[in-house]
The first five atom37 places (N, CA, C, CB, O) and aatype in JSON, in Angstrom:
{
  "aatype": [20, 20, 20, 20, 20, 20, 20, 20, 20, 20, 20, 20, 20, 20, 20, 20, 20, 20, 20, 20, 20, 20, 20, 20, 20, 20, 20, 20, 20, 20, 20, 20, 20, 20, 20, 20, 20, 20, 20, 20, 20, 20, 20, 20, 20, 20, 20, 20, 20, 20, 20, 20, 20, 20, 20, 20, 20, 20, 20, 20, 20, 20, 20, 20, 20, 20, 20, 20, 20, 20, 20, 20, 20, 20, 20, 20, 20, 20, 20, 20, 20, 20, 20, 20, 20, 20, 20, 20, 20, 20, 20, 20, 20, 20, 20, 20, 20, 20, 20, 20, 20, 20, 20, 20, 20, 20, 20, 20, 20, 20, 20, 20, 20, 20, 20, 20, 20, 20, 20, 20, 20, 20, 20, 20, 20, 20, 20, 20, 20, 20],
  "atom_mask": [
    [1, 1, 1, 1, 1],
    [1, 1, 1, 1, 1],
    [1, 1, 1, 1, 1],
    [1, 1, 1, 1, 1],
    [1, 1, 1, 1, 1],
    [1, 1, 1, 1, 1],
    [1, 1, 1, 1, 1],
    [1, 1, 1, 1, 1],
    [1, 1, 1, 1, 1],
    [1, 1, 1, 1, 1],
    [1, 1, 1, 1, 1],
    [1, 1, 1, 1, 1],
    [1, 1, 1, 1, 1],
    [1, 1, 1, 1, 1],
    [1, 1, 1, 1, 1],
    [1, 1, 1, 1, 1],
    [1, 1, 1, 1, 1],
    [1, 1, 1, 1, 1],
    [1, 1, 1, 1, 1],
    [1, 1, 1, 1, 1],
    [1, 1, 1, 1, 1],
    [1, 1, 1, 1, 1],
    [1, 1, 1, 1, 1],
    [1, 1, 1, 1, 1],
    [1, 1, 1, 1, 1],
    [1, 1, 1, 1, 1],
    [1, 1, 1, 1, 1],
    [1, 1, 1, 1, 1],
    [1, 1, 1, 1, 1],
    [1, 1, 1, 1, 1],
    [1, 1, 1, 1, 1],
    [1, 1, 1, 1, 1],
    [1, 1, 1, 1, 1],
    [1, 1, 1, 1, 1],
    [1, 1, 1, 1, 1],
    [1, 1, 1, 1, 1],
    [1, 1, 1, 1, 1],
    [1, 1, 1, 1, 1],
    [1, 1, 1, 1, 1],
    [1, 1, 1, 1, 1],
    [1, 1, 1, 1, 1],
    [1, 1, 1, 1, 1],
    [1, 1, 1, 1, 1],
    [1, 1, 1, 1, 1],
    [1, 1, 1, 1, 1],
    [1, 1, 1, 1, 1],
    [1, 1, 1, 1, 1],
    [1, 1, 1, 1, 1],
    [1, 1, 1, 1, 1],
    [1, 1, 1, 1, 1],
    [1, 1, 1, 1, 1],
    [1, 1, 1, 1, 1],
    [1, 1, 1, 1, 1],
    [1, 1, 1, 1, 1],
    [1, 1, 1, 1, 1],
    [1, 1, 1, 1, 1],
    [1, 1, 1, 1, 1],
    [1, 1, 1, 1, 1],
    [1, 1, 1, 1, 1],
    [1, 1, 1, 1, 1],
    [1, 1, 1, 1, 1],
    [1, 1, 1, 1, 1],
    [1, 1, 1, 1, 1],
    [1, 1, 1, 1, 1],
    [1, 1, 1, 1, 1],
    [1, 1, 1, 1, 1],
    [1, 1, 1, 1, 1],
    [1, 1, 1, 1, 1],
    [1, 1, 1, 1, 1],
    [1, 1, 1, 1, 1],
    [1, 1, 1, 1, 1],
    [1, 1, 1, 1, 1],
    [1, 1, 1, 1, 1],
    [1, 1, 1, 1, 1],
    [1, 1, 1, 1, 1],
    [1, 1, 1, 1, 1],
    [1, 1, 1, 1, 1],
    [1, 1, 1, 1, 1],
    [1, 1, 1, 1, 1],
    [1, 1, 1, 1, 1],
    [1, 1, 1, 1, 1],
    [1, 1, 1, 1, 1],
    [1, 1, 1, 1, 1],
    [1, 1, 1, 1, 1],
    [1, 1, 1, 1, 1],
    [1, 1, 1, 1, 1],
    [1, 1, 1, 1, 1],
    [1, 1, 1, 1, 1],
    [1, 1, 1, 1, 1],
    [1, 1, 1, 1, 1],
    [1, 1, 1, 1, 1],
    [1, 1, 1, 1, 1],
    [1, 1, 1, 1, 1],
    [1, 1, 1, 1, 1],
    [1, 1, 1, 1, 1],
    [1, 1, 1, 1, 1],
    [1, 1, 1, 1, 1],
    [1, 1, 1, 1, 1],
    [1, 1, 1, 1, 1],
    [1, 1, 1, 1, 1],
    [1, 1, 1, 1, 1],
    [1, 1, 1, 1, 1],
    [1, 1, 1, 1, 1],
    [1, 1, 1, 1, 1],
    [1, 1, 1, 1, 1],
    [1, 1, 1, 1, 1],
    [1, 1, 1, 1, 1],
    [1, 1, 1, 1, 1],
    [1, 1, 1, 1, 1],
    [1, 1, 1, 1, 1],
    [1, 1, 1, 1, 1],
    [1, 1, 1, 1, 1],
    [1, 1, 1, 1, 1],
    [1, 1, 1, 1, 1],
    [1, 1, 1, 1, 1],
    [1, 1, 1, 1, 1],
    [1, 1, 1, 1, 1],
    [1, 1, 1, 1, 1],
    [1, 1, 1, 1, 1],
    [1, 1, 1, 1, 1],
    [1, 1, 1, 1, 1],
    [1, 1, 1, 1, 1],
    [1, 1, 1, 1, 1],
    [1, 1, 1, 1, 1],
    [1, 1, 1, 1, 1],
    [1, 1, 1, 1, 1],
    [1, 1, 1, 1, 1],
    [1, 1, 1, 1, 1],
    [1, 1, 1, 1, 1],
    [1, 1, 1, 1, 1]
  ],
  "atom_positions": [
    [[148.83, 206.87, 17.1], [148.52, 208.17, 17.62], [147.1, 208.69, 17.46], [149.4, 209.09, 17.02], [146.54, 208.55, 16.38]],
    [[146.5, 209.27, 18.48], [145.38, 209.93, 18.42], [145.55, 211.23, 18.15], [144.71, 209.78, 19.45], [146.56, 211.78, 18.6]],
    [[144.59, 212.0, 17.35], [144.71, 213.44, 17.12], [143.46, 214.0, 17.06], [145.43, 213.79, 15.92], [142.69, 213.56, 16.22]],
    [[143.08, 214.94, 17.84], [141.91, 215.67, 17.82], [142.02, 217.04, 17.49], [141.3, 215.57, 18.97], [142.83, 217.72, 18.12]],
    [[141.26, 217.61, 16.49], [141.38, 218.92, 16.19], [140.49, 219.79, 17.26], [140.96, 219.12, 14.71], [139.35, 219.47, 17.61]],
    [[141.18, 220.92, 17.7], [140.5, 221.83, 18.66], [140.16, 223.08, 17.84], [141.43, 222.18, 19.96], [141.02, 223.72, 17.23]],
    [[138.8, 223.4, 17.87], [138.38, 224.63, 17.06], [137.12, 225.28, 17.97], [137.86, 224.17, 15.36], [136.16, 224.61, 18.35]],
    [[137.28, 226.5, 18.22], [136.4, 227.34, 18.89], [135.97, 228.47, 18.08], [136.97, 227.78, 20.09], [136.72, 229.0, 17.25]],
    [[134.62, 228.89, 18.33], [134.3, 230.28, 17.62], [134.59, 231.29, 18.51], [132.83, 230.48, 17.16], [134.22, 232.42, 18.19]],
    [[135.2, 231.11, 19.61], [135.58, 232.05, 20.6], [136.96, 232.51, 20.42], [135.42, 231.5, 21.92], [137.36, 233.37, 21.21]],
    [[137.81, 232.05, 19.45], [138.91, 232.37, 18.96], [138.91, 232.75, 17.34], [139.73, 231.3, 19.32], [137.99, 232.31, 16.66]],
    [[139.8, 233.46, 16.82], [139.93, 233.66, 15.5], [140.15, 232.41, 14.57], [140.95, 234.54, 15.37], [141.09, 231.63, 14.74]],
    [[139.2, 232.27, 13.56], [139.49, 231.25, 12.73], [140.72, 231.24, 11.98], [138.55, 231.13, 11.94], [141.22, 232.32, 11.67]],
    [[141.29, 230.09, 11.63], [142.56, 230.13, 11.08], [142.59, 230.87, 9.67], [143.07, 228.71, 10.99], [141.52, 230.96, 9.07]],
    [[143.75, 231.4, 9.12], [143.59, 232.1, 7.96], [144.68, 231.33, 7.09], [143.8, 233.73, 8.15], [145.47, 232.0, 6.42]],
    [[144.74, 230.0, 7.07], [145.47, 229.2, 6.11], [145.25, 227.87, 6.56], [146.96, 229.53, 6.0], [144.34, 227.56, 7.34]],
    [[146.27, 226.89, 5.95], [146.13, 225.52, 6.18], [146.8, 225.28, 7.63], [146.81, 224.67, 4.97], [147.97, 224.92, 7.82]],
    [[145.8, 225.54, 8.65], [146.38, 225.11, 10.11], [145.08, 225.15, 10.92], [147.64, 226.22, 10.8], [144.01, 225.57, 10.49]],
    [[145.3, 224.67, 12.11], [144.04, 224.52, 12.93], [144.55, 225.27, 14.22], [143.51, 222.83, 13.21], [145.74, 225.42, 14.48]],
    [[143.37, 225.75, 15.06], [143.76, 226.4, 16.25], [144.56, 225.84, 17.38], [142.72, 226.78, 16.74], [145.29, 226.48, 18.13]],
    [[144.29, 224.47, 17.4], [144.88, 223.64, 18.28], [144.79, 222.14, 18.05], [144.39, 223.95, 19.47], [143.79, 221.74, 17.46]],
    [[145.68, 221.29, 18.43], [145.68, 219.87, 18.22], [145.96, 219.14, 19.7], [146.84, 219.49, 17.08], [146.88, 219.5, 20.43]],
    [[145.11, 218.18, 20.01], [145.45, 217.33, 21.06], [145.84, 215.98, 20.57], [144.37, 217.24, 21.99], [145.06, 215.34, 19.87]],
    [[147.01, 215.53, 20.91], [147.62, 214.29, 20.48], [148.21, 213.59, 21.48], [148.55, 214.47, 19.53], [148.61, 214.14, 22.5]],
    [[148.32, 212.05, 21.22], [148.87, 211.18, 22.31], [149.8, 210.37, 21.54], [147.78, 210.29, 23.13], [149.57, 210.16, 20.35]],
    [[150.77, 209.92, 22.08], [151.9, 209.08, 21.28], [153.2, 209.56, 21.67], [151.79, 209.21, 19.67], [153.37, 210.3, 22.64]],
    [[154.22, 209.12, 20.83], [155.63, 209.64, 21.03], [155.71, 210.92, 20.19], [156.79, 208.55, 20.58], [155.19, 211.08, 19.08]],
    [[156.5, 211.85, 20.93], [156.75, 213.02, 20.17], [158.12, 213.14, 19.43], [156.61, 214.12, 21.06], [159.19, 212.68, 19.85]],
    [[157.94, 213.78, 18.34], [159.15, 213.88, 17.55], [159.42, 215.35, 17.01], [159.05, 212.88, 16.39], [158.68, 215.91, 16.21]],
    [[160.47, 215.83, 17.51], [160.73, 217.27, 17.42], [161.82, 217.28, 16.22], [161.29, 217.95, 18.91], [162.92, 216.75, 16.3]],
    [[161.31, 217.99, 15.08], [162.12, 218.21, 13.93], [162.93, 219.42, 13.8], [161.35, 218.16, 12.87], [162.29, 220.47, 13.71]],
    [[164.1, 219.5, 13.78], [164.76, 220.88, 13.79], [164.46, 221.56, 12.48], [166.35, 220.81, 14.0], [164.17, 220.94, 11.46]],
    [[164.56, 222.95, 12.58], [164.14, 223.92, 11.45], [164.96, 223.35, 10.13], [164.58, 225.66, 11.83], [166.14, 223.0, 10.22]],
    [[164.27, 223.29, 9.02], [164.97, 222.89, 7.75], [164.91, 224.11, 6.73], [164.27, 221.54, 7.09], [163.96, 224.87, 6.63]],
    [[166.1, 224.16, 5.99], [166.34, 225.18, 5.09], [166.38, 224.49, 3.75], [167.62, 225.97, 5.42], [166.24, 223.27, 3.64]],
    [[166.57, 225.28, 2.77], [166.49, 224.83, 1.33], [168.0, 224.27, 0.98], [166.0, 226.15, 0.28], [168.67, 224.87, 0.14]],
    [[168.51, 223.15, 1.63], [169.88, 222.52, 1.38], [169.41, 221.3, 0.76], [170.87, 222.25, 2.73], [168.58, 220.55, 1.27]],
    [[170.01, 221.12, -0.47], [170.06, 219.74, -1.28], [170.79, 218.75, -0.31], [170.96, 219.87, -2.83], [171.94, 219.02, 0.05]],
    [[170.13, 217.55, 0.16], [171.0, 216.6, 0.98], [172.01, 216.0, 0.07], [170.16, 215.44, 1.69], [173.09, 215.6, 0.5]],
    [[171.66, 215.93, -1.26], [172.84, 215.25, -2.15], [174.0, 215.94, -2.14], [172.54, 215.1, -3.59], [175.05, 215.34, -1.9]],
    [[173.98, 217.22, -2.37], [175.21, 218.2, -2.44], [175.49, 219.0, -1.03], [174.93, 219.35, -3.65], [176.56, 219.59, -0.84]],
    [[174.55, 218.96, -0.18], [174.77, 219.97, 1.05], [174.83, 221.39, 0.71], [176.08, 219.68, 1.79], [175.2, 222.25, 1.51]],
    [[174.47, 221.61, -0.45], [174.38, 223.1, -0.83], [173.23, 223.65, -0.74], [174.76, 223.39, -2.06], [172.27, 222.89, -0.88]],
    [[172.99, 224.96, -0.52], [171.82, 225.85, -0.68], [171.4, 225.85, -2.14], [172.14, 227.32, -0.2], [172.18, 226.08, -3.07]],
    [[169.99, 225.56, -2.28], [169.44, 225.71, -3.71], [168.48, 226.69, -3.9], [168.85, 224.52, -4.2], [167.95, 227.13, -2.88]],
    [[168.11, 227.15, -5.03], [167.09, 228.07, -5.39], [167.15, 229.39, -4.69], [165.84, 227.48, -5.16], [166.16, 229.96, -4.21]],
    [[168.33, 229.81, -4.67], [168.59, 231.36, -4.06], [167.64, 232.22, -4.63], [170.05, 232.02, -4.39], [167.49, 232.33, -5.85]],
    [[166.97, 232.86, -3.75], [166.03, 233.93, -4.16], [164.65, 233.58, -4.66], [166.64, 234.68, -5.19], [163.89, 234.46, -5.06]],
    [[164.3, 232.34, -4.65], [162.97, 231.83, -5.11], [162.33, 231.0, -3.92], [163.14, 230.9, -6.47], [162.55, 229.81, -3.67]],
    [[161.53, 231.83, -3.27], [160.72, 231.26, -1.86], [159.98, 230.23, -2.37], [159.64, 232.34, -1.04], [160.01, 229.29, -1.57]],
    [[159.3, 229.98, -3.36], [158.49, 228.74, -3.63], [159.27, 227.57, -3.71], [157.73, 228.82, -4.86], [158.95, 226.54, -3.11]],
    [[160.38, 227.65, -4.49], [161.35, 226.44, -4.57], [162.04, 226.21, -3.45], [162.33, 226.55, -5.58], [162.36, 225.05, -3.17]],
    [[162.4, 227.28, -2.61], [162.97, 226.87, -1.47], [161.97, 226.26, -0.47], [163.66, 227.96, -0.92], [162.41, 225.43, 0.31]],
    [[160.62, 226.61, -0.42], [159.94, 225.98, 0.39], [159.49, 224.46, 0.05], [158.95, 226.79, 0.59], [159.21, 223.61, 0.89]],
    [[159.47, 224.29, -1.36], [159.55, 222.91, -1.87], [160.53, 222.0, -1.18], [159.88, 222.93, -3.29], [160.25, 220.9, -0.69]],
    [[161.76, 222.59, -1.21], [163.03, 221.81, -0.85], [162.86, 221.5, 0.72], [164.49, 222.73, -1.19], [163.02, 220.37, 1.2]],
    [[162.53, 222.6, 1.44], [162.26, 222.55, 2.92], [161.28, 221.47, 3.23], [161.71, 223.91, 3.44], [161.5, 220.69, 4.15]],
    [[160.11, 221.38, 2.44], [159.06, 220.19, 2.68], [159.56, 218.98, 2.36], [157.81, 220.29, 1.91], [159.15, 217.97, 2.95]],
    [[160.52, 218.92, 1.37], [161.09, 217.54, 0.93], [161.94, 217.08, 2.13], [162.03, 217.62, -0.5], [161.85, 215.91, 2.52]],
    [[162.8, 217.97, 2.75], [163.68, 217.76, 3.91], [162.98, 217.29, 5.04], [164.39, 218.95, 4.28], [163.36, 216.33, 5.72]],
    [[161.91, 218.0, 5.26], [161.01, 217.53, 6.41], [160.3, 216.1, 6.09], [159.85, 218.67, 6.67], [160.12, 215.21, 6.92]],
    [[159.97, 216.07, 4.81], [159.23, 214.61, 4.7], [160.24, 213.47, 4.96], [158.55, 214.36, 3.14], [159.91, 212.43, 5.52]],
    [[161.69, 213.75, 4.45], [162.53, 212.72, 4.56], [162.84, 212.49, 6.01], [163.68, 212.95, 3.76], [163.0, 211.33, 6.39]],
    [[162.94, 213.42, 6.79], [163.06, 213.23, 8.21], [161.87, 212.56, 9.02], [163.3, 214.51, 8.75], [162.07, 211.72, 9.9]],
    [[160.65, 213.0, 8.64], [159.54, 212.28, 9.06], [159.43, 210.96, 8.81], [158.54, 212.78, 8.61], [159.02, 210.17, 9.66]],
    [[159.82, 210.58, 7.53], [159.84, 209.27, 6.99], [160.78, 208.26, 7.68], [160.2, 209.39, 5.59], [160.49, 207.08, 7.87]],
    [[161.96, 208.84, 8.04], [163.08, 208.13, 8.76], [162.48, 207.7, 10.21], [164.47, 209.16, 8.91], [162.67, 206.61, 10.76]],
    [[161.72, 208.75, 10.72], [161.21, 208.43, 12.09], [159.85, 207.56, 12.01], [160.95, 209.84, 12.91], [159.29, 207.28, 13.07]],
    [[159.36, 207.17, 10.91], [158.27, 206.39, 10.75], [156.95, 207.19, 10.6], [158.22, 205.48, 11.85], [155.85, 206.64, 10.7]],
    [[157.1, 208.55, 10.35], [155.97, 209.47, 10.42], [155.66, 210.07, 8.98], [156.28, 210.64, 11.46], [156.47, 209.94, 8.06]],
    [[154.55, 210.67, 8.86], [154.42, 211.44, 7.84], [153.75, 212.83, 8.0], [153.82, 210.72, 6.99], [153.48, 213.16, 9.16]],
    [[153.48, 213.62, 7.09], [153.0, 214.89, 7.33], [151.68, 214.94, 8.21], [152.79, 215.52, 6.02], [151.35, 215.89, 8.92]],
    [[150.89, 213.6, 8.03], [149.67, 213.75, 8.68], [149.74, 213.48, 10.2], [148.72, 212.89, 8.03], [148.73, 213.56, 10.91]],
    [[151.15, 213.1, 10.74], [151.45, 213.02, 12.06], [151.78, 214.45, 12.69], [152.58, 212.06, 12.22], [151.69, 214.7, 13.89]],
    [[152.12, 215.27, 11.79], [152.56, 216.62, 12.45], [151.45, 217.34, 13.16], [153.13, 217.6, 11.39], [150.32, 217.47, 12.68]],
    [[151.79, 217.8, 14.28], [150.89, 218.65, 15.05], [151.11, 219.98, 15.31], [150.71, 218.17, 16.15], [150.32, 220.69, 15.93]],
    [[152.35, 220.39, 14.79], [152.88, 221.93, 15.02], [153.86, 222.26, 14.21], [153.42, 222.24, 16.36], [154.86, 221.55, 14.23]],
    [[153.83, 223.34, 13.37], [154.78, 223.88, 12.71], [155.36, 225.12, 13.01], [154.43, 223.91, 11.68], [154.58, 225.92, 13.52]],
    [[156.33, 225.45, 12.87], [156.97, 226.94, 13.0], [157.5, 227.38, 11.52], [158.37, 226.95, 14.16], [158.19, 226.64, 10.81]],
    [[157.1, 228.61, 11.17], [157.56, 228.97, 9.69], [158.35, 230.23, 9.99], [156.24, 229.26, 8.52], [157.9, 231.02, 10.82]],
    [[159.36, 230.44, 9.45], [160.19, 231.63, 9.74], [160.54, 232.29, 8.3], [161.59, 231.18, 10.61], [161.14, 231.58, 7.49]],
    [[160.24, 233.41, 7.99], [160.29, 234.1, 6.69], [161.12, 235.28, 6.87], [158.9, 234.49, 6.15], [160.97, 236.07, 7.8]],
    [[162.07, 235.38, 5.87], [162.96, 236.42, 5.71], [162.08, 237.7, 5.45], [163.99, 236.09, 4.56], [162.44, 238.78, 5.92]],
    [[160.91, 237.58, 4.69], [160.01, 238.72, 4.24], [158.58, 238.32, 4.28], [160.34, 239.2, 2.82], [158.24, 237.49, 3.44]],
    [[157.63, 238.8, 5.15], [156.42, 238.33, 5.17], [155.57, 238.64, 3.95], [155.87, 238.76, 6.28], [154.43, 238.18, 3.88]],
    [[156.1, 239.42, 2.95], [155.52, 239.47, 1.71], [155.61, 238.27, 0.74], [156.05, 240.54, 1.12], [155.1, 238.23, -0.38]],
    [[156.41, 237.19, 1.42], [156.53, 235.88, 0.65], [155.49, 235.03, 1.33], [158.06, 235.18, 0.69], [155.46, 233.88, 0.9]],
    [[154.73, 235.29, 2.19], [153.71, 234.62, 2.99], [152.84, 233.85, 1.95], [152.83, 235.67, 3.88], [152.77, 232.63, 2.04]],
    [[152.15, 234.55, 0.93], [151.22, 233.86, 0.22], [151.97, 232.79, -0.78], [150.34, 234.88, -0.52], [151.39, 231.78, -1.17]],
    [[153.1, 233.08, -1.09], [153.73, 232.16, -1.99], [154.18, 230.89, -1.15], [154.96, 232.86, -2.74], [153.92, 229.77, -1.57]],
    [[154.85, 231.07, 0.03], [155.06, 229.99, 0.86], [154.03, 229.16, 1.07], [155.47, 230.35, 1.96], [154.14, 227.96, 0.85]],
    [[152.79, 229.78, 1.57], [151.57, 229.2, 2.01], [151.15, 228.31, 0.83], [150.48, 230.3, 2.41], [150.81, 227.15, 1.09]],
    [[151.14, 228.76, -0.49], [150.72, 228.04, -1.49], [151.42, 226.6, -1.55], [150.91, 228.83, -2.69], [150.82, 225.55, -1.74]],
    [[152.73, 226.73, -1.38], [153.4, 225.31, -1.37], [152.97, 224.54, -0.15], [155.01, 225.39, -1.36], [152.48, 223.42, -0.25]],
    [[153.14, 225.16, 1.03], [152.85, 224.58, 2.22], [151.6, 223.82, 2.3], [152.86, 225.51, 3.14], [151.51, 222.7, 2.81]],
    [[150.6, 224.5, 1.78], [149.1, 223.9, 1.68], [149.11, 222.66, 1.12], [148.11, 224.71, 0.85], [148.36, 221.81, 1.6]],
    [[149.91, 222.34, 0.08], [149.88, 221.03, -0.7], [150.36, 220.0, 0.07], [150.65, 221.03, -1.94], [150.17, 218.88, -0.4]],
    [[151.04, 220.07, 1.33], [151.44, 218.98, 2.22], [150.34, 218.73, 3.22], [152.76, 219.3, 2.93], [150.39, 217.6, 3.71]],
    [[149.26, 219.59, 3.7], [148.54, 219.23, 4.58], [147.03, 219.56, 4.31], [149.06, 219.73, 5.67], [146.67, 220.64, 3.83]],
    [[146.15, 218.55, 4.68], [144.9, 218.71, 4.37], [144.37, 219.66, 5.18], [144.22, 217.61, 4.4], [144.56, 219.45, 6.38]],
    [[143.67, 220.78, 4.85], [143.22, 221.88, 5.69], [142.4, 221.43, 6.98], [142.36, 222.81, 4.83], [142.69, 221.99, 8.04]],
    [[141.42, 220.48, 6.97], [140.7, 220.0, 7.87], [141.42, 219.53, 9.07], [140.0, 219.09, 7.33], [140.94, 219.69, 10.19]],
    [[142.62, 218.94, 8.88], [143.27, 218.14, 9.79], [144.73, 218.67, 9.91], [143.19, 216.68, 9.37], [145.57, 217.91, 10.39]],
    [[145.07, 219.9, 9.5], [146.46, 220.64, 9.31], [146.96, 220.82, 10.75], [146.34, 222.17, 8.49], [146.12, 220.76, 11.65]],
    [[148.18, 221.03, 11.01], [148.61, 221.1, 12.34], [148.43, 222.63, 12.73], [150.12, 220.55, 12.49], [148.12, 223.49, 11.91]],
    [[148.65, 222.85, 14.0], [148.64, 224.19, 14.55], [149.92, 224.82, 13.97], [148.61, 224.2, 16.18], [150.81, 224.07, 13.59]],
    [[150.07, 226.2, 13.87], [151.13, 226.75, 13.11], [151.42, 228.21, 13.6], [150.77, 226.71, 11.61], [150.51, 228.96, 13.93]],
    [[152.69, 228.56, 13.63], [153.12, 229.99, 13.87], [153.86, 230.44, 12.8], [153.92, 230.19, 15.08], [154.68, 229.65, 12.33]],
    [[153.74, 231.61, 12.26], [154.57, 232.1, 11.05], [154.99, 233.41, 11.36], [153.8, 232.11, 9.67], [154.17, 234.32, 11.45]],
    [[156.4, 233.6, 11.55], [156.9, 234.96, 11.79], [158.05, 235.46, 10.69], [157.52, 234.98, 13.29], [158.76, 234.71, 10.01]],
    [[158.05, 236.8, 10.68], [159.25, 237.37, 9.77], [160.31, 237.59, 10.79], [158.9, 238.85, 8.91], [160.15, 238.06, 11.92]],
    [[161.43, 237.17, 10.23], [162.68, 237.25, 11.15], [163.66, 238.17, 10.34], [163.4, 235.69, 11.48], [163.45, 238.42, 9.16]],
    [[164.78, 238.67, 11.06], [165.77, 239.5, 10.43], [166.73, 238.63, 9.56], [166.56, 240.3, 11.51], [167.11, 239.09, 8.49]],
    [[167.03, 237.72, 9.86], [167.84, 236.85, 9.1], [167.83, 235.41, 9.5], [169.15, 237.32, 9.15], [167.55, 235.06, 10.64]],
    [[168.16, 234.55, 8.5], [168.04, 232.97, 8.65], [169.31, 232.45, 8.37], [166.98, 232.27, 7.68], [170.11, 233.17, 7.77]],
    [[169.64, 231.23, 8.75], [170.93, 230.66, 8.36], [171.12, 230.59, 6.79], [171.05, 229.25, 8.97], [170.21, 230.36, 6.0]],
    [[172.42, 230.81, 6.46], [172.78, 230.85, 5.07], [171.95, 231.89, 4.12], [172.62, 229.44, 4.55], [171.79, 231.82, 2.91]],
    [[171.51, 232.78, 4.94], [170.57, 233.8, 4.17], [169.42, 233.26, 3.4], [171.36, 234.58, 3.17], [169.15, 233.79, 2.32]],
    [[168.76, 232.32, 3.8], [167.74, 231.72, 3.01], [166.3, 232.45, 3.34], [167.71, 230.12, 3.32], [166.13, 233.12, 4.36]],
    [[165.45, 232.27, 2.52], [164.26, 232.95, 2.61], [163.18, 232.39, 3.59], [163.75, 233.03, 1.31], [162.38, 233.14, 4.14]],
    [[163.21, 231.14, 3.77], [162.22, 230.5, 4.6], [162.83, 229.15, 5.42], [160.98, 230.11, 3.63], [163.6, 228.42, 4.78]],
    [[162.56, 228.85, 6.6], [162.76, 227.83, 7.46], [161.52, 227.36, 8.08], [163.67, 228.21, 8.41], [160.63, 228.12, 8.45]],
    [[161.47, 226.07, 8.2], [160.36, 225.52, 8.81], [160.76, 224.35, 9.81], [159.43, 225.06, 7.72], [161.6, 223.51, 9.48]],
    [[160.21, 224.32, 10.88], [160.33, 223.12, 11.81], [159.18, 222.58, 12.31], [161.09, 223.38, 12.91], [158.19, 223.32, 12.3]],
    [[159.05, 221.46, 12.76], [157.94, 220.71, 13.12], [157.89, 219.85, 14.25], [157.65, 220.03, 12.18], [158.96, 219.42, 14.7]],
    [[156.68, 219.5, 14.84], [156.52, 218.55, 15.97], [155.54, 217.53, 15.4], [155.96, 219.26, 17.37], [154.46, 217.94, 14.97]],
    [[155.86, 216.15, 15.37], [155.03, 215.29, 14.89], [154.76, 214.39, 16.27], [155.65, 214.55, 13.58], [155.51, 214.41, 17.24]],
    [[153.7, 213.69, 16.2], [153.26, 212.52, 17.4], [153.04, 211.27, 16.57], [151.68, 212.89, 18.37], [152.21, 211.23, 15.65]],
    [[153.78, 210.3, 16.91], [153.89, 208.87, 16.33], [153.41, 207.84, 17.32], [155.37, 208.52, 15.93], [153.44, 208.03, 18.54]],
    [[152.97, 206.73, 16.72], [152.52, 205.69, 17.61], [153.68, 205.03, 18.12], [151.61, 204.71, 16.96], [153.57, 204.09, 18.9]]
  ]
}
């Protein structure tokens, strides 16, 4: 995969661990939104704790990426869905541990009325692999 970071001073600078845009070549992998379900039990974990839910979500994404032969470095776009935007800083603190800010993917983050199983966070991603 080749990945080029797109950044211009003619658009707002990122306010977190993401980039304005990514140009990538290779095979595209679309990963469905992941929530804080423990794959060993298939049960929701960490009810009410957005940091721990985000850690579980990122672990689930990592497992899917690995199965496809990818890593977080191959991710070019993420979508973050929060039950409460007041949880943004907490989620972002966990999320930022998985991406180098200089090469982080493009990202959208929105507050939603409700998520599956009433979780606090859901994240999906698109990766490009060789």
